[in-house]
C-alpha positions in Angstrom: 0.0 0.0 0.0 2.9 2.5 0.7 4.8 1.7 -2.3 1.5 2.1 -4.4 0.9 5.5 -2.7 4.5 6.5 -3.5 3.9 5.8 -7.1 0.8 8.0 -6.8 2.8 10.9 -5.5 4.8 13.4 -7.6 8.6 12.9 -7.5 8.9 16.5 -6.0 7.2 15.2 -2.8 10.2 13.2 -1.9 12.2 16.5 -1.6 10.3 17.8 1.3 9.0 16.6 4.9 6.5 17.8 7.0 7.5 21.2 8.9 9.3 20.2 12.2 7.6 23.6 13.5 4.3 22.1 12.6 5.1 18.9 14.4 5.7 20.5 17.6 2.8 22.9 17.0 0.5 19.7 16.8 2.2 18.3 19.8 1.3 21.3 21.7 -2.3 20.3 21.2 -2.0 17.1 23.0 0.2 18.6 25.8 -2.1 21.2 27.3 0.1 21.8 30.3 3.2 22.2 28.4 5.0 25.5 28.4 4.8 26.5 24.6 7.9 28.4 23.7 7.8 27.3 20.1 5.1 29.1 18.5 6.1 31.9 16.0 3.1 34.3 16.3 2.3 37.0 18.9 0.7 36.3 22.0 -1.5 39.2 22.0 -4.9 39.5 20.0 -5.9 41.7 17.3 -6.6 45.3 18.5 -10.4 45.7 19.2 -10.6 48.5 16.7 -9.0 46.3 13.9 -11.5 43.5 14.5 -14.5 45.9 14.3 -13.1 47.1 11.0 -13.0 43.5 9.8 -16.6 42.9 10.9 -17.8 46.1 9.2 -16.1 45.1 6.0 -17.8 41.8 6.1 -21.2 43.6 6.9 -20.5 46.1 4.2 -20.3 43.1 1.6 -16.7 43.2 0.8 -16.8 39.5 0.5 -15.9 38.8 -3.1 -12.7 38.6 -4.7 -10.6 41.6 -5.0 -8.3 42.7 -7.7 -5.4 40.2 -8.1 -2.9 42.8 -6.8 -5.1 44.0 -4.0 -7.8 46.2 -3.0 -6.9 49.5 -4.7 -7.4 51.7 -1.7 -4.9 49.4 0.4 -2.6 49.0 -2.4 -2.1 52.9 -2.8 -1.6 53.3 1.1 1.2 50.5 0.6 2.6 52.3 -2.0 3.2 55.5 0.1 4.8 53.5 2.9 7.1 51.7 0.3 8.2 55.2 -1.0 9.2 56.3 2.4 11.1 53.3 3.1 12.9 52.5 -0.1 13.1 55.9 -1.6 11.8 54.6 -4.9 9.8 56.9 -7.1 7.3 54.4 -8.2 7.1 51.1 -6.4 5.0 48.5 -7.6 2.8 46.8 -4.6 0.8 43.6 -4.7 -1.0 42.1 -1.7 -0.3 38.7 -1.0 -1.5 35.7 1.0 1.0 36.3 3.7 4.7 36.7 3.3 4.7 33.0 2.8 2.5 33.4 -0.2 4.9 36.1 -1.6 7.9 33.9 -1.2 6.1 31.1 -3.3 5.2 33.6 -6.0 8.5 35.3 -6.2 10.3 31.6 -6.4 7.8 30.5 -9.0 8.5 33.6 -11.1 12.2 33.3 -10.9 13.6 29.8 -10.2 14.1 27.2 -12.9 15.4 23.8 -12.8 19.0 23.8 -11.7 19.0 27.6 -10.9 21.0 28.3 -7.6 19.6 30.4 -4.5 22.0 31.6 -2.0 20.6 31.4 1.4 22.4 32.3 4.5 22.0 29.6 7.2 20.2 29.5 9.7 17.2 30.3 7.6 13.5 30.5 7.7 12.3 26.9 7.0 10.1 27.6 3.9 13.1 28.7 1.7 14.7 25.4 1.5 11.5 23.3 0.7 9.9 25.9 -1.7 13.3 26.0 -3.8 13.6 22.2 -3.8 10.1 21.8 -5.1 10.9 24.0 -8.1 13.7 22.1 -8.9 16.2 24.9 -7.9 19.5 24.1 -5.7 19.9 25.7 -2.5 23.5 27.1 -1.8 23.5 27.5 1.8 26.4 30.0 3.6 27.0 29.4 7.2 26.5 32.5 9.5 27.7 30.7 12.7 28.6 31.4 15.1 27.6 35.2 15.3 24.8 34.9 12.7 25.9 38.3 11.0 25.3 38.6 7.3 28.0 36.4 5.7 29.1 38.8 2.9 32.4 37.2 1.9 30.8 33.6 1.9 27.9 34.8 -0.3 30.5 36.3 -2.8 32.4 33.4 -3.1 29.2 31.1 -3.5 28.0 33.2 -6.6 28.3 31.0 -10.0 26.9 31.5 -13.3 23.8 29.4 -12.0 23.0 32.0 -9.2 19.5 33.5 -9.8 18.6 34.8 -6.3 20.0 35.8 -2.9 17.7 35.6 0.1 18.1 37.8 2.8 16.0 37.7 6.2 16.3 40.6 8.6 15.2 40.5 11.5 15.9 37.0 10.9 13.9 33.9 12.0 15.4 31.9 13.8 18.3 33.9 15.1 16.7 37.5 15.8 19.5 39.0 13.8 19.0 42.4 12.5 21.6 43.3 9.6 23.1 46.7 9.5 22.5 49.2 6.8 26.4 48.7 6.2 26.0 45.0 5.7 23.1 45.5 3.3 24.8 48.1 1.3 27.7 45.6 0.9 25.3 42.9 -0.1 23.8 45.3 -2.8 27.2 45.9 -4.2 28.1 42.1 -4.3 24.7 41.5 -6.1 25.1 44.4 -8.4 28.3 43.2 -9.6 26.4 40.1 -11.4 22.9 41.6 -11.6 21.3 39.1 -9.2 18.2 39.6 -7.8 17.7 39.8 -3.9 14.7 38.8 -2.0 14.2 40.5 1.2 12.1 39.1 3.8 11.2 41.7 6.2 8.1 40.1 7.9 9.5 40.9 11.4 10.8 44.6 10.7 8.3 46.0 13.2 10.0 44.0 15.9 13.4 45.7 15.9 14.4 46.6 19.5 17.7 48.2 19.5 16.9 50.8 16.6 15.1 50.8 13.2 15.6 47.8 10.9 17.5 48.8 7.8 16.0 47.9 4.4 18.2 46.8 1.5 16.0 48.8 -0.9 17.5 52.1 -0.9 20.6 50.4 -1.9 19.5 48.2 -4.5 16.9 48.3 -7.1 16.9 44.7 -8.1 15.1 43.7 -4.8 11.8 42.1 -4.1 10.8 43.3 -0.6 8.2 41.2 1.1 6.3 42.5 4.4 3.5 41.5 6.2 0.7 42.6 8.9 -0.1 39.4 10.6 3.0 39.5 13.2 2.7 43.2 13.8 -1.0 43.3 14.5 -1.9 39.9 15.9 -3.6 38.9 12.8 -1.6 35.8 11.4 -4.6 34.0 10.5 -5.7 36.7 8.3 -3.0 36.0 5.7 -2.1 39.6 4.7 1.3 40.0 3.3 2.6 42.3 0.5 5.4 42.4 -2.1 7.2 45.7 -3.0 8.9 45.7 -6.4 11.1 48.2 -8.3 10.0 49.1 -11.9 13.3 47.7 -13.1 11.9 44.2 -12.2 8.5 45.0 -13.6 8.6 41.5 -15.5 8.9 39.7 -12.3 6.2 41.5 -10.5 3.9 41.0 -13.4 4.8 37.4 -13.5 4.2 37.2 -9.7 0.7 38.7 -10.5 0.0 36.1 -13.1 1.0 33.2 -10.7 -1.3 34.6 -7.9 -4.1 34.7 -10.6 -3.8 30.9 -10.9 -3.2 30.0 -7.4 -4.2 32.2 -4.4 -6.4 34.4 -6.6 -6.3 37.1 -4.0 -5.8 37.9 -0.4 -9.1 37.8 1.8 -10.9 41.0 0.6 -12.7 41.9 4.1 -9.2 41.8 5.7 -7.8 43.7 3.4 -10.3 46.4 3.9 -9.6 46.2 7.6 -5.7 46.4 6.9 -6.4 50.1 5.6 -7.1 51.1 9.2 -4.4 48.8 10.7 -1.8 50.8 8.9 -2.6 54.0 11.1 -2.6 52.0 14.5 0.1 52.7 16.9 1.6 49.2 18.0 4.6 50.8 20.0 3.3 49.2 23.2 3.4 45.8 21.8 7.2 46.2 20.5 8.0 47.6 24.0 6.5 44.7 25.6 8.5 42.4 23.4 11.6 44.0 24.0 11.1 43.4 27.7 10.4 39.9 27.1 13.7 39.7 25.1 15.6 41.2 27.9 13.7 38.7 30.2 14.4 35.3 28.4 18.1 36.4 27.6 18.9 37.3 31.1 17.8 33.8 32.3 19.1 31.7 29.6 22.4 33.5 29.4 23.3 32.0 32.8 23.8 28.5 31.4 23.7 28.6 27.6 25.7 30.1 24.7 23.6 32.4 22.8 23.7 35.7 20.7 21.2 38.3 22.0 18.6 39.1 19.2 17.9 42.5 18.2 14.5 41.7 16.5 11.8 39.4 15.8 11.0 37.1 18.9 13.1 34.3 18.8 16.5 33.2 20.6 18.7 30.7 18.8 20.5 29.0 21.6 23.5 26.5 21.4 22.6 23.2 22.8 24.9 22.1 25.5 27.0 18.8 25.1 24.6 17.3 22.7 22.8 17.9 19.3 19.9 20.5 19.3 17.6 17.5 18.5 18.6 15.7 21.6 18.3 18.8 24.0 14.9 19.6 22.6 13.6 15.7 23.2 14.8 16.4 26.8 12.9 19.7 27.0 10.0 18.3 25.8 10.1 15.6 28.4 10.3 18.2 31.0 7.1 20.0 29.7 8.9 22.7 27.4 8.1 22.9 23.9 11.1 24.5 21.7 12.2 23.6 18.3 15.3 21.8 17.2 17.9 24.1 15.4 18.1 21.5 12.6 14.7 22.6 11.3 16.2 25.8 10.3 19.6 24.7 9.4 22.2 22.4 7.8 23.7 21.9 11.4 22.0 20.4 14.4 23.8 22.4 17.0 21.2 24.8 18.3 17.6 25.1 19.3 14.9 28.0 18.9 13.0 29.5 21.8 10.2 31.8 21.2 9.5 34.5 23.8 6.0 35.2 22.1 4.5 34.2 25.4 3.4 35.4 28.7 6.2 36.7 31.0 5.4 34.1 33.6 5.7 31.1 31.1 8.7 32.8 29.6 10.2 32.7 33.2 9.3 29.3 34.0 10.2 27.5 30.7 13.5 29.4 30.7 14.2 28.1 34.4 13.4 24.6 33.3 15.8 24.9 30.4 18.6 26.2 32.4 18.1 23.3 34.6 18.7 20.9 31.9 21.9 22.3 30.8 
């Protein structure tokens, strides 16, 4: 029966496995008393005003498809924001089904069989599997041990088959925020060969030690992906957007065409609500998460080796005396859910801890983890 099923499935399905993150997420449902420091979404709910905007949009009849590239009023607002961030005169914007949807659209528009995609390691899990599904080849460049942007290694990894460089700042899982100088240097490296950069900035609101720089002002051949789900506690609404410079118009139009035949559009009532979301002040949430960052780092650093994150809501911790997977199994046995670092890396030396949780759970979970070190 298993062999028969293997013949039914497309060969590409052998290139991926079920997400290690989702496996732990599913495990959490069977362990209601566990301390869940695995989840990659904010612990705060959507602001009440934003929920009312979504309800009002539904009641007002915004329940049909939007235009493929998004509700015009929302797109217009996002264009103005993109101008401020990038300095581009006429950025093109498309609303996507989350940043993950934008990643899929960009990769489908760009990556052919055998094309190489350079990815700093550790990395967000979707990059590897999406590239593999499309027949591309991931070229991983290590950013261990400090998780800074590995510029020299990226430059050395470029070949005639290099199609794309992916950069994620703030980074999941390390929380690293790349400096303007690093991004400017990356732009110079990419420009030498005319290589497109995919900049995943889903966490750029969560930058605790200063603003999160963007590569856009330094390089026009960039696809910038941003989202609203993490910032406003609405991950289930599936709202992201892509910003593209006119020099990449064919790529932008190809992404829109792929969206027509796949996602169709992002959820219309939530797009309408997002217009109001763009004006909300979320600084209180960011300050709260900065305090959470400080809390968990102060405890974990007593027994673990770690690089203090500057953004997102994760700490990537070196496992003591064992692999990341072995330590995570021990943590789960003691009621703390974290993610093995091998999910995000070609190495299995670390584990990821999320501090998107209540302070009391962060403290309890961190104390248990330190007792196991």
